[in-house]
N, CA, C and O of each residue as an XYZ file, in Angstrom:
440
protein
N      68.266   -107.966    104.366
C      67.613   -109.150    103.874
C      67.244   -109.991    104.946
O      68.043   -110.063    105.880
N      66.208   -110.636    105.002
C      65.664   -111.420    105.972
C      66.038   -112.787    106.059
O      65.571   -113.372    105.082
N      66.647   -113.521    106.769
C      67.111   -114.605    107.188
C      66.020   -115.855    107.430
O      65.302   -115.870    108.429
N      65.984   -116.748    106.553
C      65.050   -117.882    106.705
C      65.659   -118.957    107.231
O      66.596   -119.464    106.615
N      65.185   -119.533    108.578
C      65.768   -120.825    109.081
C      64.404   -121.821    108.851
O      63.238   -121.428    108.853
N      64.865   -123.184    108.657
C      63.588   -123.977    108.346
C      63.241   -124.547    110.095
O      64.068   -125.195    110.737
N      62.196   -124.240    110.509
C      62.120   -124.870    111.838
C      60.389   -125.522    111.840
O      59.513   -124.971    111.173
N      60.165   -126.559    112.562
C      59.179   -127.249    112.736
C      58.553   -126.045    113.753
O      59.147   -125.365    114.590
N      57.159   -126.043    113.369
C      56.393   -125.446    114.157
C      55.082   -126.077    114.882
O      54.527   -126.962    114.231
N      54.608   -125.804    115.923
C      53.364   -126.304    116.182
C      52.106   -126.171    115.270
O      51.709   -125.068    114.892
N      51.520   -127.300    114.946
C      50.608   -127.341    114.187
C      49.372   -126.725    114.920
O      48.891   -127.152    115.970
N      48.876   -125.498    114.092
C      48.169   -124.742    114.550
C      46.693   -125.538    114.900
O      46.208   -125.466    116.029
N      46.150   -126.173    113.985
C      44.864   -126.847    114.260
C      44.690   -127.822    115.348
O      43.610   -128.184    115.815
N      45.807   -128.193    115.687
C      45.659   -129.294    116.769
C      46.127   -128.477    118.394
O      45.664   -128.756    119.500
N      46.915   -127.682    118.144
C      47.476   -127.112    119.386
C      47.049   -125.762    119.612
O      47.817   -125.056    120.266
N      45.890   -125.224    119.166
C      45.858   -123.968    118.773
C      45.519   -123.104    120.203
O      45.886   -121.956    120.454
N      44.683   -124.036    121.085
C      44.122   -123.370    122.627
C      45.346   -123.149    123.333
O      45.234   -122.541    124.397
N      46.557   -123.527    122.957
C      47.675   -123.314    123.704
C      48.770   -122.414    123.300
O      49.836   -122.194    123.874
N      48.213   -121.851    122.000
C      49.095   -120.867    121.385
C      48.570   -119.455    121.366
O      47.356   -119.270    121.457
N      49.479   -118.369    121.244
C      49.217   -117.111    121.016
C      49.330   -116.515    119.368
O      50.372   -116.085    118.873
N      48.303   -116.585    118.826
C      48.225   -116.617    117.389
C      48.362   -115.156    116.905
O      47.529   -114.447    117.469
N      49.323   -114.331    115.847
C      49.006   -113.412    115.274
C      48.552   -113.283    114.191
O      48.814   -114.098    113.306
N      47.633   -112.064    113.955
C      47.413   -111.650    112.185
C      47.948   -110.862    112.021
O      47.617   -110.047    112.883
N      49.168   -110.185    110.993
C      49.804   -109.467    110.732
C      49.441   -108.798    109.196
O      49.244   -109.438    108.163
N      49.416   -107.512    109.346
C      49.546   -106.920    108.078
C      50.641   -107.176    107.482
O      51.675   -107.402    108.110
N      50.565   -107.178    106.043
C      51.785   -107.424    104.777
C      51.592   -106.309    104.099
O      51.864   -106.404    102.902
N      51.182   -105.196    104.497
C      50.546   -103.944    103.563
C      51.874   -103.402    102.984
O      52.927   -103.585    103.595
N      51.824   -102.664    101.679
C      52.876   -102.179    101.182
C      53.660   -101.220    101.286
O      54.611   -100.860    100.592
N      52.985   -100.631    102.646
C      53.521    -99.262    103.406
C      54.766    -99.964    104.416
O      54.651   -101.068    104.948
N      55.917    -99.097    104.538
C      56.823    -99.275    105.125
C      56.256    -99.674    106.716
O      56.808   -100.703    107.104
N      55.536    -99.249    107.464
C      54.942    -99.696    108.912
C      54.242   -101.112    108.829
O      54.225   -101.767    109.871
N      53.632   -101.679    107.631
C      53.169   -103.133    107.562
C      54.351   -103.844    107.216
O      54.300   -104.941    107.772
N      55.501   -103.704    106.481
C      56.344   -104.726    106.755
C      57.122   -104.476    108.187
O      57.740   -105.472    108.562
N      57.198   -103.454    108.962
C      57.617   -103.597    110.140
C      56.882   -104.633    111.079
O      57.397   -105.553    111.714
N      55.368   -104.209    111.002
C      54.513   -105.006    111.569
C      54.585   -106.390    111.513
O      54.528   -107.106    112.513
N      54.756   -106.938    109.952
C      54.973   -108.252    109.463
C      56.393   -108.695    109.899
O      56.377   -109.860    110.297
N      57.392   -108.222    109.936
C      58.233   -108.586    110.422
C      58.792   -108.801    111.791
O      59.824   -109.444    111.985
N      58.075   -108.237    112.746
C      57.756   -107.951    113.976
C      56.924   -109.727    114.438
O      57.108   -110.371    115.471
N      56.298   -109.977    113.597
C      55.133   -111.188    113.652
C      56.250   -112.286    113.418
O      56.316   -113.353    114.028
N      57.059   -111.877    112.498
C      57.872   -113.630    111.980
C      58.972   -113.314    113.278
O      59.238   -114.382    113.829
N      59.528   -112.400    113.779
C      60.473   -112.348    114.768
C      60.138   -113.401    116.102
O      60.744   -114.364    116.573
N      58.773   -112.657    116.473
C      58.119   -113.436    117.721
C      58.042   -115.020    117.343
O      58.396   -115.991    118.011
N      57.433   -114.948    115.988
C      57.105   -116.847    115.539
C      58.594   -117.414    116.014
O      58.706   -118.396    116.747
N      59.358   -116.903    115.662
C      60.892   -117.461    115.686
C      61.271   -117.516    116.801
O      61.923   -118.531    117.046
N      61.108   -116.707    117.755
C      61.387   -116.979    119.144
C      60.446   -117.986    119.814
O      60.672   -118.410    120.948
N      59.339   -118.374    119.053
C      58.507   -119.344    119.982
C      57.600   -118.493    120.466
O      56.512   -119.069    120.491
N      57.518   -117.306    120.895
C      56.401   -116.695    121.743
C      55.503   -117.076    121.215
O      55.200   -118.171    121.688
N      54.469   -116.597    119.988
C      53.858   -116.597    119.106
C      53.594   -117.561    118.129
O      54.397   -118.481    117.975
N      52.761   -117.496    117.566
C      52.643   -118.032    115.984
C      51.988   -117.349    114.959
O      50.859   -116.922    115.200
N      52.423   -117.188    113.996
C      51.471   -116.532    112.914
C      50.711   -117.241    112.175
O      51.029   -118.336    111.711
N      49.337   -116.508    111.957
C      48.251   -117.464    111.124
C      48.382   -116.791    109.570
O      49.169   -115.847    109.506
N      47.797   -117.118    108.499
C      47.903   -116.654    107.395
C      46.508   -115.726    107.344
O      45.406   -116.274    107.371
N      46.675   -114.106    107.259
C      45.411   -113.297    107.469
C      44.656   -113.327    106.282
O      43.449   -113.087    106.305
N      45.430   -113.679    104.954
C      44.633   -113.764    104.126
C      43.517   -114.877    103.710
O      42.456   -114.677    103.118
N      44.163   -116.354    104.283
C      42.905   -117.289    104.332
C      41.684   -116.717    105.549
O      40.494   -117.018    105.635
N      42.273   -116.066    106.154
C      40.866   -115.433    107.324
C      40.092   -114.692    106.518
O      38.863   -114.727    106.464
N      41.061   -113.800    105.685
C      40.029   -112.743    105.083
C      39.316   -113.551    103.728
O      38.417   -112.937    103.154
N      39.636   -114.683    103.298
C      38.855   -115.389    102.299
C      37.945   -116.082    102.920
O      37.153   -116.734    102.241
N      37.854   -116.091    104.396
C      36.780   -116.995    104.832
C      36.977   -118.220    104.936
O      36.029   -118.800    105.466
N      38.006   -119.000    104.585
C      38.286   -120.117    104.964
C      38.102   -120.674    106.427
O      38.739   -120.225    107.380
N      37.249   -121.611    106.515
C      36.824   -122.088    107.880
C      37.836   -122.436    108.871
O      37.964   -121.906    109.975
N      38.709   -123.594    108.261
C      40.030   -124.079    109.088
C      40.555   -122.789    109.423
O      40.496   -122.637    110.643
N      41.015   -121.860    108.870
C      41.708   -120.784    109.546
C      40.789   -119.790    110.445
O      41.272   -119.277    111.454
N      39.803   -119.601    110.153
C      39.029   -118.815    111.022
C      38.542   -119.459    112.547
O      38.246   -118.809    113.551
N      38.558   -120.810    112.396
C      38.399   -121.714    113.670
C      39.609   -121.451    114.441
O      39.583   -121.286    115.661
N      40.937   -121.400    113.554
C      42.080   -121.271    114.463
C      42.335   -119.799    115.277
O      42.884   -119.616    116.364
N      41.797   -118.929    114.442
C      41.750   -117.431    115.112
C      40.620   -117.602    116.219
O      40.853   -116.996    117.265
N      39.525   -118.272    116.167
C      38.357   -118.006    117.188
C      39.091   -119.212    118.379
O      38.770   -119.163    119.567
N      39.729   -119.877    118.041
C      40.120   -120.987    119.577
C      41.258   -120.441    119.976
O      41.419   -120.370    121.194
N      42.217   -119.974    119.179
C      43.334   -119.486    119.985
C      43.519   -118.876    121.553
O      42.657   -118.134    122.026
N      44.655   -119.239    122.266
C      44.724   -118.669    123.489
C      44.501   -116.966    123.635
O      43.910   -116.394    124.551
N      44.991   -116.505    122.750
C      45.047   -114.861    122.638
C      45.474   -114.798    121.573
O      46.521   -115.308    121.174
N      44.198   -113.732    120.573
C      44.573   -113.296    119.369
C      45.242   -112.068    119.211
O      44.740   -111.119    119.813
N      46.476   -111.813    118.400
C      46.878   -110.624    118.691
C      46.924   -109.967    117.004
O      46.946   -110.800    116.098
N      46.933   -108.859    116.734
C      46.609   -108.182    115.907
C      47.441   -107.048    115.337
O      47.146   -105.865    115.514
N      48.490   -107.461    114.648
C      49.297   -106.091    114.113
C      48.968   -105.518    112.479
O      48.977   -106.115    111.402
N      48.679   -104.080    112.842
C      48.415   -103.427    111.699
C      49.289   -102.402    111.714
O      49.752   -101.876    112.726
N      49.581   -102.034    110.271
C      50.756   -101.251    109.947
C      50.286    -99.886    110.204
O      50.857    -99.246    111.087
N      49.138    -99.254    109.424
C      48.752    -98.154    109.611
C      47.470    -97.850    110.167
O      46.760    -98.764    110.588
N      47.031    -96.422    110.220
C      45.908    -96.131    111.021
C      44.533    -96.790    110.160
O      43.395    -96.598    110.590
N      44.804    -97.613    108.854
C      43.394    -97.925    108.141
C      43.114    -99.460    108.947
O      41.984    -99.942    109.021
N      44.332   -100.122    109.524
C      43.530   -101.050    110.424
C      42.990   -102.116    109.891
O      42.074   -102.620    110.541
N      43.390   -102.789    108.544
C      43.058   -103.585    107.684
C      42.983   -105.221    108.461
O      42.039   -106.011    108.436
N      44.128   -105.349    109.031
C      44.192   -106.677    109.739
C      42.982   -106.776    110.558
O      42.200   -107.726    110.514
N      42.839   -105.472    111.503
C      41.707   -105.794    112.644
C      40.484   -105.916    111.768
O      39.658   -106.781    112.059
N      40.332   -105.311    110.960
C      39.026   -105.386    109.930
C      38.933   -106.575    109.467
O      37.809   -107.037    109.664
N      39.663   -107.301    108.910
C      39.862   -108.950    108.562
C      39.151   -109.332    109.703
O      37.930   -109.484    109.688
N      39.885   -109.504    110.740
C      39.441   -110.201    111.737
C      37.978   -110.044    112.365
O      37.359   -110.935    112.947
N      37.585   -108.850    112.152
C      36.317   -108.299    112.734
C      35.440   -109.060    111.621
O      34.514   -109.801    111.951
N      35.741   -108.863    110.478
C      34.769   -109.052    109.309
C      34.394   -110.624    109.634
O      33.243   -111.060    109.658
N      35.618   -111.408    109.883
C      35.564   -112.826    110.213
C      34.890   -113.353    111.569
O      34.662   -114.556    111.693
N      34.606   -112.532    112.483
C      33.725   -112.829    113.458
C      34.395   -113.204    114.658
O      33.796   -113.727    115.597
N      35.810   -112.918    114.662
C      36.930   -113.542    115.286
C      37.191   -112.187    116.647
O      37.181   -110.993    116.348
N      37.350   -112.556    117.713
C      37.462   -111.813    119.121
C      38.955   -111.037    118.998
O      39.758   -111.834    118.512
N      39.429   -110.046    119.215
C      40.674   -109.545    119.133
C      41.120   -109.421    120.436
O      40.431   -108.671    121.129
N      41.992   -109.894    120.924
C      42.799   -109.846    122.813
C      43.537   -108.336    122.530
O      43.208   -107.279    123.069
N      44.491   -108.504    121.656
C      45.345   -107.200    121.417
C      45.571   -107.091    119.789
O      45.737   -107.901    118.877
N      45.470   -105.355    119.938
C      45.357   -104.808    118.589
C      46.471   -104.058    118.527
O      46.534   -103.378    119.552
N      47.440   -103.847    117.761
C      48.380   -102.897    117.689
C      48.366   -102.187    116.254
O      47.897   -102.644    115.211
N      49.004   -100.941    116.463
C      48.854   -100.234    115.162
C      50.450    -99.468    115.231
O      50.847    -98.583    115.989
N      51.173   -100.209    114.101
C      53.033    -99.741    114.233
C      53.176    -98.207    114.048
O      53.981    -97.509    114.665
N      52.208    -97.734    113.032
C      52.320    -96.308    112.707
C      52.101    -95.503    114.311
O      52.823    -94.558    114.629
N      51.391    -95.849    114.904
C      51.237    -95.232    116.065
C      52.110    -95.324    117.164
O      52.388    -94.320    117.819
N      52.575    -96.452    117.433
C      53.557    -97.222    118.499
C      54.689    -95.923    117.968
O      55.029    -95.003    118.712
N      55.162    -96.090    116.535
C      56.344    -95.216    115.950
C      56.218    -93.735    116.685
O      57.070    -93.271    117.442
N      54.938    -93.069    116.291
C      54.810    -91.725    116.543
C      55.123    -91.658    118.403
O      55.806    -90.772    118.917
N      54.605    -92.541    119.014
C      54.765    -92.258    120.804
C      56.334    -92.230    121.046
O      56.873    -91.342    121.707
N      57.025    -93.292    120.448
C      58.553    -93.202    120.507
C      59.179    -91.754    120.124
O      60.034    -91.097    120.718
N      58.613    -91.536    119.178
C      59.400    -90.130    118.444
C      58.833    -88.908    119.350
O      59.559    -87.918    119.258
N      57.960    -88.774    120.014
C      57.201    -87.526    120.718
C      57.852    -87.823    121.944
O      57.637    -87.133    122.940
């Protein structure tokens, strides 16, 4: 079970230039969940801030602007389909770091 703690986070739209933003896959596969939970943990630790990938995919201007103005944009994909990366690319957003959980797990196991 995932523990949830209420915490005030920086307001993305106002402080985005100082924040590293994560767009994470929330896919149905276990690797999607692993990537999503990693993004949650990094946000809880204050190292990054998650942004809603669904709103970027829906082409909501405010959220696309956040993704474009961030200090660094980190994309975490669950599997090789790289849906999170494709959402960012279709929104015209520059990706600074792109991770694929399934490939990372393969490297660990070999």
